[in-house]
Short mmCIF file of the C-alpha atoms (twelve columns), coordinates in Angstrom:
data_MODEL
# 
_entry.id   MODEL 
# 
loop_
_atom_site.group_PDB 
_atom_site.id 
_atom_site.type_symbol 
_atom_site.label_atom_id 
_atom_site.label_alt_id 
_atom_site.label_comp_id 
_atom_site.label_asym_id 
_atom_site.label_seq_id 
_atom_site.Cartn_x 
_atom_site.Cartn_y 
_atom_site.Cartn_z 
_atom_site.pdbx_PDB_model_num 
ATOM 1   C CA . MET A 1   -45.127 63.347 37.767 1 
ATOM 2   C CA . GLY A 2   -46.847 62.923 35.064 1 
ATOM 3   C CA . ILE A 3   -49.828 64.427 33.271 1 
ATOM 4   C CA . ASP A 4   -52.758 63.788 32.369 1 
ATOM 5   C CA . TYR A 5   -53.645 65.852 29.638 1 
ATOM 6   C CA . ASN A 6   -57.726 64.081 29.112 1 
ATOM 7   C CA . LYS A 7   -58.678 66.073 31.969 1 
ATOM 8   C CA . LYS A 8   -59.000 69.682 30.371 1 
ATOM 9   C CA . PRO A 9   -57.207 72.418 32.681 1 
ATOM 10  C CA . ALA A 10  -59.164 75.426 33.797 1 
ATOM 11  C CA . PRO A 11  -58.764 78.856 31.815 1 
ATOM 12  C CA . ALA A 12  -55.894 80.908 33.024 1 
ATOM 13  C CA . ASP A 13  -56.525 83.721 34.992 1 
ATOM 14  C CA . ARG A 14  -54.803 86.387 32.920 1 
ATOM 15  C CA . SER A 15  -55.756 89.498 35.287 1 
ATOM 16  C CA . ALA A 16  -53.772 87.504 38.208 1 
ATOM 17  C CA . PRO A 17  -50.255 88.481 39.452 1 
ATOM 18  C CA . GLY A 18  -47.469 86.560 38.236 1 
ATOM 19  C CA . ALA A 19  -49.813 85.568 35.369 1 
ATOM 20  C CA . ASP A 20  -47.615 83.761 32.336 1 
ATOM 21  C CA . PRO A 21  -49.354 85.102 29.375 1 
ATOM 22  C CA . ALA A 22  -46.767 82.680 27.209 1 
ATOM 23  C CA . VAL A 23  -48.302 79.383 28.599 1 
ATOM 24  C CA . SER A 24  -49.543 77.455 25.800 1 
ATOM 25  C CA . LEU A 25  -52.755 74.910 26.526 1 
ATOM 26  C CA . HIS A 26  -51.610 73.425 23.060 1 
ATOM 27  C CA . LYS A 27  -48.210 72.271 24.405 1 
ATOM 28  C CA . LEU A 28  -46.603 70.278 26.897 1 
ATOM 29  C CA . THR A 29  -43.064 70.138 27.726 1 
ATOM 30  C CA . LEU A 30  -41.812 67.467 29.470 1 
ATOM 31  C CA . THR A 31  -38.816 68.120 31.648 1 
ATOM 32  C CA . LYS A 32  -36.956 66.173 34.262 1 
ATOM 33  C CA . THR A 33  -39.892 67.642 36.601 1 
ATOM 34  C CA . GLU A 34  -42.939 67.356 34.646 1 
ATOM 35  C CA . ARG A 35  -41.386 63.487 32.837 1 
ATOM 36  C CA . SER A 36  -44.262 61.534 31.291 1 
ATOM 37  C CA . VAL A 37  -48.060 62.020 30.186 1 
ATOM 38  C CA . ASN A 38  -50.956 60.217 28.902 1 
ATOM 39  C CA . LEU A 39  -51.864 59.504 25.368 1 
ATOM 40  C CA . THR A 40  -54.342 57.114 25.292 1 
ATOM 41  C CA . LYS A 41  -56.833 55.836 28.209 1 
ATOM 42  C CA . ALA A 42  -57.287 51.935 28.526 1 
ATOM 43  C CA . GLY A 43  -58.527 50.780 24.901 1 
ATOM 44  C CA . GLU A 44  -58.625 54.374 23.296 1 
ATOM 45  C CA . ARG A 45  -58.108 54.718 19.449 1 
ATOM 46  C CA . GLN A 46  -56.533 57.340 17.603 1 
ATOM 47  C CA . GLY A 47  -54.420 57.768 14.225 1 
ATOM 48  C CA . VAL A 48  -51.602 58.489 12.838 1 
ATOM 49  C CA . MET A 49  -49.400 60.672 15.396 1 
ATOM 50  C CA . ARG A 50  -45.724 62.180 14.329 1 
ATOM 51  C CA . VAL A 51  -43.156 62.414 15.774 1 
ATOM 52  C CA . ASN A 52  -41.062 65.334 14.419 1 
ATOM 53  C CA . LEU A 53  -37.425 65.342 15.005 1 
ATOM 54  C CA . ASN A 54  -36.075 69.325 14.354 1 
ATOM 55  C CA . TRP A 55  -32.047 70.473 14.798 1 
ATOM 56  C CA . SER A 56  -29.759 73.310 13.321 1 
ATOM 57  C CA . ASN A 57  -26.853 72.321 11.741 1 
ATOM 58  C CA . PRO A 58  -23.977 75.178 12.599 1 
ATOM 59  C CA . GLN A 59  -22.048 73.832 9.722  1 
ATOM 60  C CA . PRO A 60  -24.227 72.827 6.840  1 
ATOM 61  C CA . VAL A 61  -22.975 68.825 5.216  1 
ATOM 62  C CA . LYS A 62  -21.311 69.020 2.032  1 
ATOM 63  C CA . THR A 63  -21.803 66.221 -0.391 1 
ATOM 64  C CA . GLY A 64  -20.599 64.727 -3.457 1 
ATOM 65  C CA . PHE A 65  -16.807 63.010 -4.589 1 
ATOM 66  C CA . PHE A 66  -15.086 65.894 -2.751 1 
ATOM 67  C CA . ALA A 67  -17.030 66.065 -0.112 1 
ATOM 68  C CA . LYS A 68  -16.327 61.941 0.780  1 
ATOM 69  C CA . LEU A 69  -12.719 62.789 0.580  1 
ATOM 70  C CA . LEU A 70  -12.520 65.676 3.362  1 
ATOM 71  C CA . GLY A 71  -15.206 63.999 5.917  1 
ATOM 72  C CA . GLY A 72  -18.336 65.466 4.719  1 
ATOM 73  C CA . GLY A 73  -17.869 68.163 7.016  1 
ATOM 74  C CA . GLY A 74  -20.986 69.754 9.779  1 
ATOM 75  C CA . ILE A 75  -23.344 67.227 12.134 1 
ATOM 76  C CA . ASP A 76  -25.921 64.702 10.170 1 
ATOM 77  C CA . LEU A 77  -28.706 63.885 13.157 1 
ATOM 78  C CA . ASP A 78  -30.953 61.294 12.538 1 
ATOM 79  C CA . LEU A 79  -34.242 59.679 14.304 1 
ATOM 80  C CA . GLY A 80  -35.252 56.757 14.890 1 
ATOM 81  C CA . CYS A 81  -36.749 54.227 17.345 1 
ATOM 82  C CA . LEU A 82  -36.350 51.001 18.769 1 
ATOM 83  C CA . TYR A 83  -40.121 48.972 19.416 1 
ATOM 84  C CA . GLU A 84  -41.384 45.883 20.770 1 
ATOM 85  C CA . LEU A 85  -44.896 45.064 20.023 1 
ATOM 86  C CA . ALA A 86  -47.546 43.521 22.068 1 
ATOM 87  C CA . ASP A 87  -46.388 39.788 20.331 1 
ATOM 88  C CA . GLY A 88  -42.878 39.981 21.414 1 
ATOM 89  C CA . SER A 89  -41.757 41.492 17.929 1 
ATOM 90  C CA . LYS A 90  -38.589 43.666 18.208 1 
ATOM 91  C CA . GLY A 91  -36.901 45.971 15.339 1 
ATOM 92  C CA . VAL A 92  -35.336 49.539 14.678 1 
ATOM 93  C CA . ILE A 93  -36.648 52.168 12.879 1 
ATOM 94  C CA . GLN A 94  -33.926 54.118 10.733 1 
ATOM 95  C CA . ALA A 95  -32.170 55.533 7.923  1 
ATOM 96  C CA . LEU A 96  -29.277 53.269 8.298  1 
ATOM 97  C CA . GLY A 97  -29.649 50.185 6.629  1 
ATOM 98  C CA . ASN A 98  -32.948 51.799 4.703  1 
ATOM 99  C CA . SER A 99  -34.946 50.533 7.442  1 
ATOM 100 C CA . TYR A 100 -38.138 52.651 7.191  1 
ATOM 101 C CA . GLY A 101 -41.015 50.522 8.582  1 
ATOM 102 C CA . GLU A 102 -44.187 50.082 7.525  1 
ATOM 103 C CA . LEU A 103 -47.199 52.147 8.741  1 
ATOM 104 C CA . HIS A 104 -50.319 50.007 8.581  1 
ATOM 105 C CA . LYS A 105 -48.932 46.483 8.907  1 
ATOM 106 C CA . PRO A 106 -46.695 45.410 12.149 1 
ATOM 107 C CA . PRO A 107 -44.360 47.284 13.040 1 
ATOM 108 C CA . PHE A 108 -47.111 50.052 12.352 1 
ATOM 109 C CA . ILE A 109 -44.382 52.517 12.454 1 
ATOM 110 C CA . ALA A 110 -42.639 54.632 9.537  1 
ATOM 111 C CA . LEU A 111 -39.925 56.940 8.847  1 
ATOM 112 C CA . ASP A 112 -40.435 59.576 6.106  1 
ATOM 113 C CA . ARG A 113 -36.812 61.047 5.087  1 
ATOM 114 C CA . ASP A 114 -33.306 61.293 5.861  1 
ATOM 115 C CA . ASP A 115 -32.012 64.796 6.731  1 
ATOM 116 C CA . ARG A 116 -28.697 65.157 6.058  1 
ATOM 117 C CA . THR A 117 -28.034 68.576 6.328  1 
ATOM 118 C CA . GLY A 118 -30.840 70.052 9.201  1 
ATOM 119 C CA . THR A 119 -31.809 72.402 6.863  1 
ATOM 120 C CA . VAL A 120 -35.409 70.870 5.654  1 
ATOM 121 C CA . ALA A 121 -37.739 72.696 6.888  1 
ATOM 122 C CA . GLY A 122 -40.234 69.378 8.444  1 
ATOM 123 C CA . GLY A 123 -37.147 67.670 9.765  1 
ATOM 124 C CA . GLU A 124 -37.288 63.825 9.737  1 
ATOM 125 C CA . ASN A 125 -40.557 62.537 11.453 1 
ATOM 126 C CA . LEU A 126 -41.696 58.563 12.508 1 
ATOM 127 C CA . HIS A 127 -45.390 58.464 11.883 1 
ATOM 128 C CA . ILE A 128 -46.868 55.667 14.539 1 
ATOM 129 C CA . ASN A 129 -50.590 54.830 13.953 1 
ATOM 130 C CA . LEU A 130 -52.514 54.273 17.113 1 
ATOM 131 C CA . ALA A 131 -55.630 52.939 15.457 1 
ATOM 132 C CA . ASP A 132 -54.472 50.495 17.948 1 
ATOM 133 C CA . PRO A 133 -52.576 51.305 20.685 1 
ATOM 134 C CA . ALA A 134 -52.214 48.085 22.528 1 
ATOM 135 C CA . ALA A 135 -50.488 46.336 19.724 1 
ATOM 136 C CA . PHE A 136 -47.330 48.095 21.211 1 
ATOM 137 C CA . ARG A 137 -45.527 46.875 23.850 1 
ATOM 138 C CA . ARG A 138 -42.948 49.704 24.175 1 
ATOM 139 C CA . VAL A 139 -41.318 52.322 21.266 1 
ATOM 140 C CA . LEU A 140 -37.997 53.781 22.448 1 
ATOM 141 C CA . VAL A 141 -37.770 56.838 20.387 1 
ATOM 142 C CA . PHE A 142 -33.778 58.273 19.910 1 
ATOM 143 C CA . ALA A 143 -31.593 60.478 18.284 1 
ATOM 144 C CA . MET A 144 -27.949 59.819 16.972 1 
ATOM 145 C CA . ILE A 145 -25.248 61.737 15.463 1 
ATOM 146 C CA . TYR A 146 -24.616 59.629 12.186 1 
ATOM 147 C CA . ARG A 147 -21.650 62.436 10.887 1 
ATOM 148 C CA . GLY A 148 -20.001 64.557 12.359 1 
ATOM 149 C CA . ALA A 149 -18.492 65.816 15.992 1 
ATOM 150 C CA . ALA A 150 -20.665 64.826 18.992 1 
ATOM 151 C CA . ASN A 151 -21.660 67.818 19.903 1 
ATOM 152 C CA . TRP A 152 -25.622 68.176 21.474 1 
ATOM 153 C CA . ALA A 153 -25.390 71.615 22.536 1 
ATOM 154 C CA . ALA A 154 -24.604 72.476 19.100 1 
ATOM 155 C CA . VAL A 155 -27.085 71.017 16.440 1 
ATOM 156 C CA . ASP A 156 -30.238 72.595 19.601 1 
ATOM 157 C CA . GLY A 157 -32.043 69.382 18.765 1 
ATOM 158 C CA . VAL A 158 -36.062 68.885 20.228 1 
ATOM 159 C CA . VAL A 159 -38.610 66.266 19.354 1 
ATOM 160 C CA . THR A 160 -42.013 67.161 19.111 1 
ATOM 161 C CA . MET A 161 -44.948 64.693 19.144 1 
ATOM 162 C CA . PHE A 162 -48.542 65.389 17.252 1 
ATOM 163 C CA . PRO A 163 -51.141 63.409 19.171 1 
ATOM 164 C CA . THR A 164 -54.282 63.379 16.986 1 
ATOM 165 C CA . SER A 165 -56.188 64.687 20.187 1 
ATOM 166 C CA . GLY A 166 -54.779 66.486 22.766 1 
ATOM 167 C CA . PRO A 167 -51.839 69.127 22.928 1 
ATOM 168 C CA . GLN A 168 -47.984 68.514 21.247 1 
ATOM 169 C CA . ILE A 169 -45.380 67.047 23.789 1 
ATOM 170 C CA . GLU A 170 -42.232 68.527 23.123 1 
ATOM 171 C CA . VAL A 171 -38.873 66.871 24.604 1 
ATOM 172 C CA . PRO A 172 -35.348 69.164 23.984 1 
ATOM 173 C CA . LEU A 173 -32.485 67.167 23.747 1 
ATOM 174 C CA . ASP A 174 -31.208 69.038 26.747 1 
ATOM 175 C CA . SER A 175 -28.541 68.702 29.269 1 
ATOM 176 C CA . ALA A 176 -26.549 67.337 26.376 1 
ATOM 177 C CA . VAL A 177 -23.013 65.102 27.222 1 
ATOM 178 C CA . ASP A 178 -20.864 65.612 24.779 1 
ATOM 179 C CA . GLY A 179 -18.831 62.794 22.996 1 
ATOM 180 C CA . ALA A 180 -22.005 60.537 22.818 1 
ATOM 181 C CA . GLN A 181 -23.186 59.709 19.800 1 
ATOM 182 C CA . ILE A 182 -27.083 58.768 20.988 1 
ATOM 183 C CA . CYS A 183 -29.835 60.151 22.932 1 
ATOM 184 C CA . ALA A 184 -32.796 57.898 24.457 1 
ATOM 185 C CA . VAL A 185 -35.129 61.148 23.943 1 
ATOM 186 C CA . ALA A 186 -38.886 59.042 25.177 1 
ATOM 187 C CA . MET A 187 -39.883 55.916 26.001 1 
ATOM 188 C CA . LEU A 188 -44.040 55.350 25.081 1 
ATOM 189 C CA . THR A 189 -44.881 52.089 27.031 1 
ATOM 190 C CA . ASP A 190 -48.456 50.467 27.462 1 
ATOM 191 C CA . SER A 191 -48.962 49.819 31.110 1 
ATOM 192 C CA . GLY A 192 -52.609 48.487 30.615 1 
ATOM 193 C CA . SER A 193 -54.630 51.309 31.611 1 
ATOM 194 C CA . GLY A 194 -53.405 53.499 28.080 1 
ATOM 195 C CA . LEU A 195 -50.156 54.534 26.136 1 
ATOM 196 C CA . THR A 196 -48.149 56.805 28.214 1 
ATOM 197 C CA . VAL A 197 -44.928 58.962 26.635 1 
ATOM 198 C CA . ALA A 198 -42.230 59.621 29.410 1 
ATOM 199 C CA . ARG A 199 -39.366 61.882 29.046 1 
ATOM 200 C CA . GLU A 200 -35.769 60.059 29.077 1 
ATOM 201 C CA . VAL A 201 -32.601 62.543 27.309 1 
ATOM 202 C CA . GLU A 202 -30.276 59.657 28.106 1 
ATOM 203 C CA . TYR A 203 -27.126 60.321 26.391 1 
ATOM 204 C CA . ILE A 204 -25.407 56.850 25.392 1 
ATOM 205 C CA . SER A 205 -21.941 56.549 24.430 1 
ATOM 206 C CA . GLY A 206 -20.673 53.761 21.725 1 
ATOM 207 C CA . SER A 207 -23.805 52.401 18.879 1 
ATOM 208 C CA . GLN A 208 -26.810 51.439 18.753 1 
ATOM 209 C CA . ALA A 209 -26.468 48.027 20.503 1 
ATOM 210 C CA . ASP A 210 -25.097 49.942 23.284 1 
ATOM 211 C CA . LEU A 211 -28.266 51.594 23.508 1 
ATOM 212 C CA . ASP A 212 -29.756 48.257 23.140 1 
ATOM 213 C CA . ARG A 213 -27.896 47.059 26.009 1 
ATOM 214 C CA . ALA A 214 -28.541 49.813 28.902 1 
ATOM 215 C CA . TYR A 215 -32.338 49.373 27.488 1 
ATOM 216 C CA . GLN A 216 -32.209 45.931 27.625 1 
ATOM 217 C CA . TRP A 217 -33.866 45.114 24.419 1 
ATOM 218 C CA . GLY A 218 -32.252 41.883 23.381 1 
ATOM 219 C CA . MET A 219 -31.669 42.110 20.007 1 
ATOM 220 C CA . ARG A 220 -28.911 41.207 17.586 1 
ATOM 221 C CA . TRP A 221 -26.353 44.105 15.943 1 
ATOM 222 C CA . ALA A 222 -24.387 44.566 12.467 1 
ATOM 223 C CA . ALA A 223 -23.079 46.643 10.923 1 
ATOM 224 C CA . GLY A 224 -24.944 49.230 8.411  1 
ATOM 225 C CA . ARG A 225 -24.451 51.449 6.197  1 
ATOM 226 C CA . LYS A 226 -26.958 54.632 4.069  1 
# 
């Protein structure tokens, strides 16, 4: 079921029995039942949308020479995306391999940092330039446990999108599947009637190549490091 937040909802009657005072018109949470929302209408332009990954690390990552000998400890959770532009070009944005992207030229997506500890207040952020939404065919936002035990329940991750108009869109990384390294979080697609974001939250065992195969992206992959 989709949500069109271009339509303004009627104000809630707080005096009505059972009214929920915690309901916010400034944030939408995509769930298993409310799975999608319209970001833009056909021909509508926005500025730069921020996609934020925030998470908690139950055991901080150690750094330095002895950390390399001991395996580092903790969990390193990364944010990234696969993209396909309207001209057919494809690629990946991620810290692995230093593929940080470009904001004002193709692919119009850029990653700001690599938070290896989970302690950076702002988390990791993808910036997507929606000045021309029709430039995108599809964008798959994913999170990956790069280092540490693949324990999604422990990291308590959440991805939040901040469009330049309309409410924030939150996608909790729930329904955890331990042992899977990657979570496909959300898919942005251009259906011809505007840009839509849909909840995925599908856990993939393996690497980015396995994520690629699951979503039929069709790219070639090689080992990388950061």
